[in-house]
C-alpha positions as CSV (number, residue, x, y, z in Angstrom):
1,M,-10.7,-20.0,10.8
2,D,-10.7,-20.5,7.0
3,L,-11.0,-16.7,6.3
4,I,-8.0,-16.0,8.6
5,V,-5.9,-18.5,6.7
6,T,-7.1,-16.9,3.4
7,F,-6.1,-13.5,4.9
8,F,-2.5,-14.6,5.6
9,V,-2.1,-16.5,2.4
10,F,-3.3,-13.5,0.3
11,F,-1.1,-11.2,2.4
12,I,2.0,-13.3,1.8
13,L,1.3,-13.7,-1.9
14,A,0.6,-10.0,-2.4
15,Y,3.8,-9.1,-0.5
16,I,5.9,-11.5,-2.5
17,L,4.5,-10.0,-5.8
18,Y,5.2,-6.5,-4.5
19,Y,8.7,-7.6,-3.6
20,F,9.5,-8.9,-7.0
21,F,7.8,-6.2,-9.1
22,L,8.3,-3.1,-6.9
23,I,11.0,-3.5,-4.2
24,R,13.7,-5.3,-6.2
25,K,13.1,-3.2,-9.3
26,N,13.3,0.2,-7.5
27,K,16.5,0.1,-5.5
28,K,17.3,3.8,-5.9
29,Y,15.1,6.9,-6.5
30,N,14.7,7.4,-10.2
31,P,12.2,10.2,-11.1
32,E,11.4,8.5,-14.5
33,K,10.4,5.1,-12.9
34,V,8.5,6.1,-9.8
35,P,5.5,4.0,-8.8
36,Q,2.1,5.7,-8.8
37,E,1.8,5.4,-5.0
38,I,5.0,7.5,-4.6
39,L,3.8,10.1,-7.1
40,F,0.6,10.5,-5.1
41,L,2.5,10.9,-1.8
42,T,5.0,13.3,-3.5
43,N,2.3,15.5,-5.0
44,K,0.0,15.6,-2.0
45,Y,2.5,15.8,0.8
46,K,5.5,17.5,-1.0
47,L,8.0,14.8,0.0
48,D,11.7,15.4,-0.6
49,F,13.6,12.2,-1.4
50,D,16.9,13.7,-0.4
51,K,15.7,13.6,3.2
52,I,13.7,10.4,3.1
53,N,15.0,6.8,2.8
54,Y,13.4,5.8,-0.5
55,R,14.0,2.1,0.0
56,K,12.2,2.1,3.4
57,L,9.3,3.9,1.9
58,I,9.0,1.4,-0.9
59,K,9.0,-1.5,1.6
60,L,6.4,0.2,3.8
61,L,4.1,0.8,0.8
62,A,4.5,-2.8,-0.3
63,L,3.6,-3.9,3.2
64,T,0.6,-1.6,3.6
65,N,-0.8,-2.3,0.1
66,S,-0.6,-6.1,0.9
67,L,-2.4,-5.5,4.2
68,I,-5.1,-3.4,2.5
69,M,-5.7,-6.0,-0.2
70,A,-5.7,-8.9,2.3
71,F,-8.1,-7.0,4.6
72,T,-10.4,-6.3,1.7
73,V,-10.4,-9.9,0.7
74,L,-11.1,-10.9,4.3
75,I,-14.1,-8.6,4.6
76,V,-15.5,-9.5,1.2
77,G,-15.2,-13.2,2.0
78,F,-18.1,-12.9,4.4
79,V,-20.6,-12.0,1.6
80,D,-21.9,-14.7,-0.8
81,N,-23.3,-12.5,-3.6
82,F,-20.8,-11.6,-6.3
83,F,-22.1,-8.2,-7.1
84,I,-22.3,-7.2,-3.4
85,Q,-18.7,-8.4,-3.0
86,I,-17.6,-6.1,-5.8
87,L,-19.5,-3.2,-4.4
88,L,-18.2,-3.9,-0.9
89,A,-14.7,-4.2,-2.1
90,F,-14.8,-0.7,-3.7
91,L,-16.5,0.7,-0.6
92,I,-13.7,-0.7,1.6
93,L,-10.7,-0.3,-0.7
94,F,-10.8,3.3,-1.6
95,P,-11.3,4.8,1.9
96,L,-8.8,2.4,3.4
97,I,-6.2,3.4,0.8
98,Y,-6.8,7.1,1.4
99,I,-6.7,6.8,5.2
100,V,-3.5,4.7,5.2
101,Y,-1.7,6.8,2.6
102,S,-2.6,10.0,4.5
103,I,-1.0,8.5,7.7
104,I,2.1,7.5,5.7
105,G,2.3,10.9,4.0
106,K,2.0,12.8,7.3
107,H,4.6,10.6,8.9
108,Y,7.1,11.2,6.1
109,Q,6.3,14.9,6.1
110,K,7.5,14.9,9.8
111,V,10.6,12.8,8.9
112,G,11.4,15.3,6.1
113,R,11.1,18.3,8.4
114,E,13.3,16.7,11.1
115,K,16.3,16.0,8.9
């Protein structure tokens, strides 16, 4: 029960930080001030921001990044050894980011083709 509360607290705190530092700051698409997540999706999936709602994409990325971090904290919380926690965090974090970002990128490729 304690880990579930930790999951939700960490998720809410991470989303609030993303909101203040990413969502409020990037209201419109500015090629000079694009977050790294957007650059990755743009380069890999060739997204066109004339056809995509940039604000929705920023909100979706903030939500998914918060969920990824909270899920990683939840899983790492089961282990007591610090070094194993760090190793496990890397082993969970990078594949999870790649999988979730590929799903988002493919979804926005479809959205870009439909419009």
